[in-house]
Steps between C-alpha positions, in 0.01 A plus 500: 500500500451359849759687707644850490777629726566871554838572659492838669227614740530847350271745324580325172461153649168579666368664183590185307326275752186713510484522122526123462200451728306785343558354154358166604803292601384257772804275540767492768655846557808542720633842601851498649661791686830528685367759747271391784250773411204462267533705179528870585548833327857633477472866389374612844818363662699811399203729559221433752671218693833682532320819602305318770167588336411135439549185699583159358137386515413748223740349246349163395376501141203282592331397828560141604140401425547614139822300475316200643232533233764447231557144616876541516761264629674794669862433591641801688839536664665248269722594207525331165851360458488330161298424190496176303348591165524145363310348792287814548565544871600788729744419780447671835733582789314256726604214273165452333425498127184656355399360159335722240344497156533877476736736684509875561828644633438818700791502745574871472829664591723562798703811590859544396729538799833657587798350685477534877237423761211685657342680203128493439331413171138557411321217323294309757264590781762397754753729327265798525414442865867463594591827329200681645624419850824687422339821378381801691579859589871571512606159373754496217407285200734433210326388181727346238334537161274786390271299273126496561518266800785689667336836428168386650668370814705819534183708473321296768799513734520878459129530576559301820765751607811303412813660358550339160808459284428370151799355312484440124775392255344670196546872435120545493271248673262313270630677188542165323131429548319835486751738343739754646256791540234291675765329715637839604153621592437195718841550663422862582199389705742328741740794513218746570418306817853482630577143398872466433515366144845401379530387139795346322611305807550125525440309823755222550365340818271527798677561832398480865417870509403579141658439160846527348533666163734381224739786580522389865271763650265371772147641505349447844139420581276313742353279226579417140252409228646342187274563199726425203269282294402137502580156364242256359442193716607240244772301681258216568467458121875455441478136387150516354591559138301826491680796348593743776653836413404790728180313570314203356514554124158467336341555162224750426248270669702494827586135433847380605460133398208276405247533780725738699420871522652785700343819632588810696841630605680174417379477139694640206279473198478642150249788501381528139359849559852638535688225317742438784560252780424657837468416867266732690497541879170681549200394705233550233705313245542200731124446527444554127768250399382248758154508344634482144730208579217307665269546201768394253586196711137396530411549132816454293298476178370855556813665636541876470828694505557697819554854371424744783577866545690475832386736778663609823452761765709645781417720800774737616421776749198679351570376147310226320703359209317293237643352182387288206706324239862402459714799588845341505723563201294797386640751251309810606284639781254785444283674760157507336287636784568707812834622628802300612609771744163491675515119531169477320539369147467220244810394305494287184782262399616424146690192382575511129196653336249364752342621820609235750433653841337774706564613855296737718579670828237680706230449237160327521482151348294622204788725392711199405232246409474609135876460464470137603260439213733673254786275614277191466416578136867566414442865429762682296686768695409774251130414531498475879723794586499705183874510436727307267793309654 
């Protein structure tokens, strides 16, 4: 293999590039990114950057001299617009074609939007800086969507002295992911601080002075943040022949086609640990899958299934939320340590007869670490928690 192209100057893309070099690949290595910035970390955008605690210079994942040492053909500020699998070439927005023997797709996701103009989203560094300029004491921020991203942004805005209205279509925010009781507890943290949380409401459009709800009511604010989920960046693959369905569809090795792998937020692959196809939008996962995809691409004869225990964390007010496993579609949630009411606990998640997830709030990392291992070895629920489903 003489040439590898990585599309996406992201955490997953950089991890793939670094792994290729670390594993001994010395051929041509091209890293393509549609943003003008070198690869940078995204979780701080809704935390330290939005709060004004960090500046942009603290975000890059690697210093430029480290990037230089990788011997990359670094193409920043140019998007991939097409893929020719037969001819093994990536088409770029500047009209050029980049040939490859091996390809890693790591193009991530973009925010969903609402009708109307003027709303903020929060995915890129430029997004975070633009929203930060609109926050401050006495400003009125409307956050549409009370998922983890919206909740983090609402918490930061409140800490900066803004008046926050949080709008959520579900009866209980995050209940689909973490369960009703945990979702209610997280919601109460906003209410306790005076955030106006309105559930069961649908936003129809963004207006000049706020948002319009489906029933015609106008909620007024100085700025609007839309945090209603994301869409995988797969449009450039429309005529490629790759299977695209809520992401680039891959097998258990993260392979989408011969010599083509996907990693990070854009990849939907079969995770054999849980026996389901999943697409995970978490920072730690992106790096892990980037490394796994690179190894499998480089040594196809020694490929290993990518079967991680996904991990994510979230910072909201004084709460640190940490979770392992696959929580969606669970059948039962049980608090196994601490107290939900005190916002200091560990909850275990059952799917079928297996332990499939664990979530901690306000607990040290060691309190949840053993649960990760139990998930990894496919522990039975009755053995891990001591009850029979």
